[in-house]
Every structure is written in C-alpha cells, then in structure tokens.
N, CA, C and O of each residue as an XYZ file, in Angstrom:
388
protein
N     -89.180      5.631    -51.676
C     -88.188      5.279    -52.668
C     -86.999      4.653    -51.961
O     -86.429      5.233    -51.037
N     -86.644      3.483    -52.404
C     -85.552      2.754    -51.771
C     -84.257      2.965    -52.559
O     -84.237      2.779    -53.775
N     -83.177      3.353    -51.874
C     -81.904      3.610    -52.535
C     -81.057      2.360    -52.677
O     -80.220      2.291    -53.577
N     -81.243      1.390    -51.834
C     -80.429      0.185    -51.896
C     -79.067      0.416    -51.271
O     -78.895      1.347    -50.485
N     -78.109     -0.412    -51.607
C     -76.767     -0.325    -51.057
C     -75.979      0.707    -51.855
O     -75.644      0.463    -53.014
N     -75.678      1.856    -51.253
C     -75.002      2.941    -51.967
C     -73.525      2.629    -52.178
O     -72.964      3.012    -53.205
N     -72.877      1.940    -51.232
C     -71.450      1.665    -51.382
C     -71.174      0.609    -52.452
O     -70.103      0.622    -53.058
N     -72.112     -0.299    -52.696
C     -71.959     -1.315    -53.746
C     -73.246     -1.346    -54.570
O     -74.116     -2.186    -54.338
N     -73.364     -0.431    -55.528
C     -74.609     -0.399    -56.295
C     -74.689     -1.575    -57.269
O     -73.674     -2.099    -57.728
N     -75.895     -1.961    -57.562
C     -76.126     -2.985    -58.575
C     -76.756     -2.316    -59.785
O     -77.678     -1.509    -59.667
N     -76.246     -2.666    -60.926
C     -76.712     -2.050    -62.162
C     -77.524     -3.046    -62.969
O     -77.136     -4.203    -63.135
N     -78.637     -2.584    -63.457
C     -79.473     -3.413    -64.312
C     -79.123     -3.164    -65.770
O     -78.216     -2.389    -66.076
N     -79.829     -3.808    -66.647
C     -79.563     -3.565    -68.069
C     -79.895     -2.125    -68.434
O     -80.829     -1.533    -67.895
N     -79.115     -1.572    -69.360
C     -79.326     -0.196    -69.783
C     -80.546     -0.065    -70.659
O     -81.192     -1.061    -70.986
N     -80.863      1.141    -71.037
C     -82.026      1.334    -71.903
C     -81.774      0.725    -73.280
O     -80.659      0.763    -73.802
N     -82.815      0.175    -73.842
C     -82.704     -0.457    -75.158
C     -83.014      0.565    -76.243
O     -83.798      1.492    -76.045
N     -82.389      0.375    -77.372
C     -82.666      1.243    -78.513
C     -84.085      0.997    -78.983
O     -84.529     -0.151    -79.023
N     -84.801      2.040    -79.336
C     -86.180      1.845    -79.785
C     -86.206      1.096    -81.110
O     -85.341      1.296    -81.963
N     -87.185      0.250    -81.272
C     -87.324     -0.480    -82.518
C     -87.758      0.458    -83.635
O     -88.519      1.399    -83.410
N     -87.275      0.198    -84.818
C     -87.596      1.050    -85.950
C     -88.862      0.547    -86.629
O     -89.104     -0.658    -86.693
N     -89.661      1.468    -87.131
C     -90.857      1.073    -87.856
C     -90.542      0.802    -89.323
O     -91.376      0.273    -90.058
N     -89.325      1.171    -89.746
C     -88.910      0.939    -91.135
C     -87.531      0.276    -91.158
O     -86.539      0.924    -91.493
N     -87.462     -1.013    -90.805
C     -86.144     -1.667    -90.756
C     -85.484     -1.770    -92.127
O     -84.256     -1.798    -92.214
N     -86.269     -1.828    -93.194
C     -85.684     -1.899    -94.538
C     -84.908     -0.641    -94.890
O     -83.816     -0.712    -95.453
N     -85.483      0.523    -94.553
C     -84.789      1.780    -94.839
C     -83.541      1.948    -93.984
O     -82.527      2.463    -94.456
N     -83.610      1.515    -92.728
C     -82.451      1.600    -91.841
C     -81.327      0.722    -92.378
O     -80.172      1.146    -92.409
N     -81.649     -0.489    -92.796
C     -80.651     -1.396    -93.357
C     -80.054     -0.820    -94.627
O     -78.845     -0.909    -94.839
N     -80.888     -0.229    -95.475
C     -80.399      0.357    -96.721
C     -79.485      1.545    -96.441
O     -78.460      1.700    -97.106
N     -79.835      2.384    -95.473
C     -78.997      3.542    -95.144
C     -77.650      3.104    -94.578
O     -76.614      3.661    -94.941
N     -77.660      2.114    -93.696
C     -76.393      1.628    -93.139
C     -75.554      0.950    -94.217
O     -74.330      1.081    -94.208
N     -76.176      0.236    -95.134
C     -75.437     -0.377    -96.245
C     -74.790      0.674    -97.130
O     -73.650      0.506    -97.563
N     -75.514      1.764    -97.405
C     -74.948      2.849    -98.209
C     -73.766      3.489    -97.503
O     -72.739      3.747    -98.132
N     -73.892      3.751    -96.206
C     -72.795      4.362    -95.464
C     -71.579      3.454    -95.397
O     -70.450      3.938    -95.475
N     -71.782      2.138    -95.253
C     -70.651      1.216    -95.258
C     -70.003      1.151    -96.630
O     -68.792      0.950    -96.728
N     -70.786      1.319    -97.698
C     -70.244      1.301    -99.050
C     -69.461      2.570    -99.348
O     -68.392      2.511    -99.956
N     -69.981      3.713    -98.926
C     -69.346      4.987    -99.228
C     -68.122      5.228    -98.357
O     -67.120      5.753    -98.843
N     -68.178      4.860    -97.089
C     -67.093      5.161    -96.161
C     -66.812      3.948    -95.273
O     -67.225      3.918    -94.114
N     -66.098      2.931    -95.823
C     -65.912      1.690    -95.067
C     -64.809      1.737    -94.024
O     -64.793      0.882    -93.138
N     -63.882      2.695    -94.080
C     -62.712      2.704    -93.207
C     -62.862      3.721    -92.081
O     -63.591      4.702    -92.222
N     -62.168      3.487    -90.951
C     -62.189      4.482    -89.874
C     -61.364      5.704    -90.252
O     -60.569      5.660    -91.191
N     -61.557      6.797    -89.515
C     -60.840      8.039    -89.762
C     -59.341      7.810    -89.618
O     -58.902      7.325    -88.576
N     -58.527      8.147    -90.646
C     -57.102      7.813    -90.621
C     -56.255      8.729    -89.756
O     -55.115      8.377    -89.451
N     -56.754      9.885    -89.348
C     -55.960     10.850    -88.594
C     -56.186     10.627    -87.110
O     -57.296     10.303    -86.686
N     -55.133     10.800    -86.320
C     -55.235     10.600    -84.876
C     -56.228     11.591    -84.280
O     -56.338     12.717    -84.765
N     -56.953     11.191    -83.235
C     -57.948     12.095    -82.644
C     -57.334     13.257    -81.872
O     -58.072     14.145    -81.445
N     -55.994     13.293    -81.669
C     -55.384     14.397    -80.939
C     -55.358     15.682    -81.750
O     -55.151     16.760    -81.193
N     -55.565     15.583    -83.060
C     -55.510     16.769    -83.905
C     -56.733     17.633    -83.635
O     -57.861     17.139    -83.627
N     -56.509     18.901    -83.418
C     -57.599     19.847    -83.204
C     -58.096     20.305    -84.575
O     -57.328     20.883    -85.344
N     -59.346     20.059    -84.885
C     -59.871     20.411    -86.200
C     -60.097     21.912    -86.356
O     -60.476     22.365    -87.436
N     -59.872     22.685    -85.307
C     -59.982     24.130    -85.397
C     -58.707     24.787    -85.885
O     -58.682     25.995    -86.122
N     -57.633     23.996    -86.041
C     -56.368     24.588    -86.482
C     -56.398     24.887    -87.972
O     -57.244     24.369    -88.701
N     -55.473     25.723    -88.417
C     -55.468     26.138    -89.823
C     -54.933     25.009    -90.704
O     -54.287     24.081    -90.217
N     -55.210     25.103    -92.004
C     -54.770     24.079    -92.943
C     -53.256     24.024    -93.077
O     -52.716     22.973    -93.422
N     -52.557     25.117    -92.815
C     -51.101     25.117    -92.957
C     -50.433     24.236    -91.905
O     -49.287     23.826    -92.087
N     -51.129     23.938    -90.808
C     -50.562     23.088    -89.771
C     -50.694     21.611    -90.096
O     -50.000     20.797    -89.485
N     -51.561     21.225    -91.042
C     -51.683     19.835    -91.466
C     -50.592     19.519    -92.478
O     -50.226     20.369    -93.290
N     -50.077     18.307    -92.429
C     -49.100     17.911    -93.442
C     -49.843     17.491    -94.707
O     -51.037     17.193    -94.672
N     -49.121     17.473    -95.817
C     -49.744     17.061    -97.092
C     -50.248     15.624    -97.016
O     -51.273     15.289    -97.609
N     -49.529     14.781    -96.290
C     -49.938     13.376    -96.167
C     -51.248     13.259    -95.386
O     -52.101     12.443    -95.733
N     -51.416     14.067    -94.334
C     -52.669     14.045    -93.573
C     -53.845     14.484    -94.437
O     -54.917     13.880    -94.388
N     -53.643     15.537    -95.229
C     -54.714     16.031    -96.104
C     -55.044     14.995    -97.164
O     -56.214     14.786    -97.486
N     -54.016     14.340    -97.714
C     -54.234     13.312    -98.738
C     -55.029     12.136    -98.151
O     -55.965     11.645    -98.782
N     -54.657     11.685    -96.944
C     -55.379     10.588    -96.301
C     -56.822     10.969    -96.002
O     -57.730     10.154    -96.163
N     -57.032     12.204    -95.568
C     -58.387     12.652    -95.260
C     -59.245     12.731    -96.521
O     -60.424     12.379    -96.488
N     -58.664     13.192    -97.636
C     -59.410     13.235    -98.896
C     -59.713     11.830    -99.408
O     -60.794     11.591    -99.947
N     -58.774     10.896    -99.249
C     -59.050      9.516    -99.642
C     -60.132      8.906    -98.762
O     -60.936      8.099    -99.227
N     -60.150      9.292    -97.489
C     -61.185      8.818    -96.575
C     -62.557      9.330    -97.005
O     -63.546      8.604    -96.909
N     -62.622     10.567    -97.475
C     -63.881     11.186    -97.866
C     -64.189     11.001    -99.350
O     -65.129     11.618    -99.851
N     -63.434     10.180   -100.063
C     -63.593     10.034   -101.509
C     -65.001      9.588   -101.900
O     -65.553     10.091   -102.878
N     -65.579      8.670   -101.167
C     -66.927      8.196   -101.483
C     -67.956      9.307   -101.409
O     -68.812      9.421   -102.286
N     -67.880     10.133   -100.361
C     -68.809     11.249   -100.242
C     -68.545     12.307   -101.313
O     -69.486     12.925   -101.811
N     -67.279     12.524   -101.672
C     -66.968     13.494   -102.721
C     -67.535     13.049   -104.066
O     -68.026     13.875   -104.835
N     -67.470     11.761   -104.351
C     -68.051     11.240   -105.594
C     -69.568     11.397   -105.583
O     -70.160     11.766   -106.597
N     -70.198     11.120   -104.446
C     -71.655     11.293   -104.343
C     -72.052     12.758   -104.525
O     -73.070     13.041   -105.157
N     -71.273     13.688   -103.985
C     -71.563     15.111   -104.161
C     -71.404     15.506   -105.625
O     -72.218     16.265   -106.151
N     -70.360     14.995   -106.294
C     -70.155     15.315   -107.708
C     -71.312     14.792   -108.557
O     -71.791     15.496   -109.447
N     -71.759     13.588   -108.299
C     -72.901     13.040   -109.043
C     -74.158     13.863   -108.767
O     -74.941     14.116   -109.683
N     -74.358     14.280   -107.523
C     -75.521     15.096   -107.183
C     -75.503     16.447   -107.884
O     -76.532     16.908   -108.378
N     -74.331     17.083   -107.927
C     -74.227     18.385   -108.607
C     -74.478     18.224   -110.097
O     -75.172     19.043   -110.698
N     -73.921     17.177   -110.702
C     -74.179     16.938   -112.126
C     -75.664     16.695   -112.375
O     -76.217     17.188   -113.358
N     -76.304     15.948   -111.500
C     -77.725     15.677   -111.649
C     -78.540     16.964   -111.542
O     -79.473     17.179   -112.317
N     -78.183     17.825   -110.572
C     -78.919     19.078   -110.381
C     -78.742     20.009   -111.573
O     -79.672     20.731   -111.932
N     -77.566     20.002   -112.191
C     -77.313     20.890   -113.330
C     -77.830     20.294   -114.637
O     -78.473     20.992   -115.422
N     -77.555     19.014   -114.878
C     -77.885     18.417   -116.175
C     -79.366     18.080   -116.331
O     -79.885     18.152   -117.445
N     -80.051     17.719   -115.274
C     -81.451     17.317   -115.401
C     -82.335     18.454   -115.914
O     -83.101     18.220   -116.848
N     -82.278     19.664   -115.366
C     -83.089     20.743   -115.937
C     -82.647     21.132   -117.346
O     -83.477     21.500   -118.176
N     -81.348     21.051   -117.618
C     -80.851     21.385   -118.954
C     -81.369     20.399   -120.000
O     -81.814     20.816   -121.070
N     -81.318     19.121   -119.710
C     -81.840     18.106   -120.638
C     -83.346     18.241   -120.776
O     -83.877     18.108   -121.879
N     -84.042     18.500   -119.684
C     -85.498     18.687   -119.762
C     -85.858     19.910   -120.593
O     -86.827     19.875   -121.352
N     -85.100     20.980   -120.463
C     -85.342     22.174   -121.269
C     -85.113     21.885   -122.746
O     -85.882     22.333   -123.596
N     -84.059     21.139   -123.053
C     -83.790     20.776   -124.461
C     -84.910     19.921   -125.034
O     -85.325     20.138   -126.172
N     -85.413     18.943   -124.261
C     -86.494     18.092   -124.742
C     -87.782     18.900   -124.935
O     -88.526     18.664   -125.886
N     -88.045     19.856   -124.029
C     -89.262     20.645   -124.150
C     -89.212     21.610   -125.324
O     -90.211     21.810   -126.015
N     -88.056     22.204   -125.545
C     -87.989     23.223   -126.592
C     -87.704     22.635   -127.977
O     -88.162     23.195   -128.974
N     -86.976     21.543   -128.070
C     -86.615     20.999   -129.390
C     -87.685     20.064   -129.943
O     -88.002     20.143   -131.130
N     -88.237     19.203   -129.140
C     -89.282     18.243   -129.512
C     -89.028     17.602   -130.867
O     -89.910     17.586   -131.725
N     -87.831     17.077   -131.062
C     -87.465     16.426   -132.330
C     -88.056     15.044   -132.403
O     -87.860     14.340   -133.393
C-alpha cells in the first residue's frame, strides 16, 4: 500500500451520492418540502434548544411558529382526516339513505 506524499496530500473526488431508483418520488418529496417550508430557520443557531420556554422571547416563538406553519397545517389536515373519515364512513354505512 502506497501512502504517497504525506506532507502534501492530493485529494480525489469525494464519494458520489447513490442514484435513486425512484427519481419521480424523490422530486415529489423535495417539491413538497420546499412548498411546506421554503425559508431557513429564523432563529440564530447559538440558541440551545434544551433551554426552557420562558427563556425564549415572544418574538422568537412567533417566528418559529410562522416557520413551522406549513407543517402545522399539514398536521391539522391529517388529524381532521383521521377523525372525520371513519365518522363519515360510519354514517354512510349505518344510514344508507
């Protein structure tokens, strides 16, 4: 095994990302994520997320909720779907009008 010049190493190209067998699904997932959360995180990275909520200012919490608004809407739609779909199906099965 040859080490080459240790004081001045030469670097080759890095490893390539593996090709996907489903590029359509990957594109669709990335499009959804860009639609739901298009902006970068508004809070500085120096904030320790292990700290209590009382240490955050109201403006920081408001910005973070606006940042997560797309995901919150998706969760609300999912919860409504989980609750309303069986209820509507039960009504259709039992009423059969």
